[in-house]
Structures are given as C-alpha cells and as structure tokens.
N, C-alpha and C positions, 0 to 999 in steps of 0.2 A: 503496500500500499503504500501511495508514495505522499508524504503530510506534505510536501513542500510550497511554498507559495506559487502564484506565475513568474514574482519578481525575483526565484531565487532558484535554484539546480543544486540540492546534492545527490545525486545518485551515485559519482563518483567520490575519487580521494580529493578531487578540487571542490570548494564552496565557490562555486560562482553567484552573485549576487549586484542585479542595475541599483546603480544609483543616481540620482540627481543632484544634479546643484541649485537650492534656491535660487544665489545670488545673481542668478541669468534672469528669474521670473521675475523682477524686480528691473533688471537694465534692461528688456525686450521689452518689461510690460502690459506682461501673460495675462492675457483676460479672466486668468482662473486662480490669478491671484487676489488676494482680501487685504486689509487690514483693518484694524480699532488701538483705537485709544483704550490704554489704561494707569492711571495712579502716574501722568506723564511722562509714557514710554507707546510708543504704537510699535504695533507687532500686523506682524503676517504671515500667512498660512496659502493653503491652497486648495479650492472649493473639492478641487477631485479628487481631494487626497490624497493625491501623487508621495506626498510627505504630508505625515500625521504632524508633524509636531507647528508650532507659533514660533518664529523668531523674533524678539524684538531687533528693529531697523539702526539701532544708532549705528551697530559698525557699518551696514555700510553706506548709511547717510555720511561720514567719516570718511570712506577713501571707497569708492563703488565701484571704483574699477581693477578692482581686488574681488578675490571669489574669499571671503571673508569669514565662508560659514562653511567653507571648504563640498563636498560632500554627504551627503544625506542617505542610508536605504531605501532606498524608492517601497513606500509599503499598497501600491497599486500598481496596475500597469502603469506604464508613465503615455499620456499624449505625445501626439507627433513632433508637437511646438518643444515638451522639456528637452533640456541642454541632460542625457544623458553618460555613461559608462560603464560599460564591466567590469567588475571588482571580481577577483579572485583570488581566494587564499589558498596555501599552500600551491602555488601557479605550479614550484617547481615538477609536481608531481602531477604537471598536465601532458598526456600528449594524448592527440587527438586521436592514434588510433583501437585509444580505452575510453575514449569521454562516450558516456553513453544520453547524453543528448543534444550532441551536436548543435541543431539548427535552433539553441537557449545562449550562447553564444552568439548570434547574427541580432543584429538589430530589430528589434518588432514588430517597427513599418516596414520591414521586411518582410515580413508576414503578411499583411492585410490583405485581405482577401483578395484586391485585386492584383496586389504579386504569385497570392498559392495559384489560381487563376491564369496567368503567366507561367507557370514552373510544370505546368499539369497543362494547356493544351502549345504550348511555344509561343511565339511572333506572332499576332495579325499577318504579315508578311510573311511566313515560315510556309514552302512550298508541302505541298503534304505526298 
C-alpha cells in the first residue's frame, strides 16, 4: 500500500519531494496568494494550499530580490505558475535503473492531460 502524498515519493531508497519557493509567489504577484495583517505584521499564504504555512512578509519587503524564505515542502500538487523544484534525500543512492517511480521526477506539467494524450497518440503531424 502506497501511503505517500502526490508531492512525495518514497518507493525506493531515495526520498523525493516537490518543494515550492514562496518568495516567487510575492515577486510574481500570484493570483493564489493572499495576505492579512495581525498585530502590526503582514502574513501571506496560498489559497490553493500548495504550501500550508502563513509567512511574515517583513523579510521579503527588506530583501525582495533574494529567496528569503527558501524552499517549503509542497503539501498539494503545485499549480502551473508555481516555482517548484525536486528535492532528493539520499541522492547518492539514486539510480535510474532502480527508480520505482520515474515519472515522479518529471515536472507535473509534463503529465497534464494534453501531454499524456501527446505521448500516447504522438504528434498530430505524424504519419501513421
């Protein structure tokens, strides 16, 4: 039984997880970002709950060009506009021949319904 979330894979000795960079949400003006003020501080989060924490924006307003928050583990599948990357624990153990879930290493957009149809059916310009 596979108890992993869709944002992580633990099927082999390497633990793979999608992480998101929340500073990009503010920098790019993501439509899923929200903010609120509490006790004189402004916090922001993600309506789509790609990341579930709410973060103080003070660090970002002081240094908007740096990734001041670092990467946060994605809690839900990332949206196409998310700045994500794949983190691998025990990377030295990785072997493409032993990977139990190689499609997990691909960006989630590569497995959108249109991409899957293209893989199955081939290019519309291809001769049969």
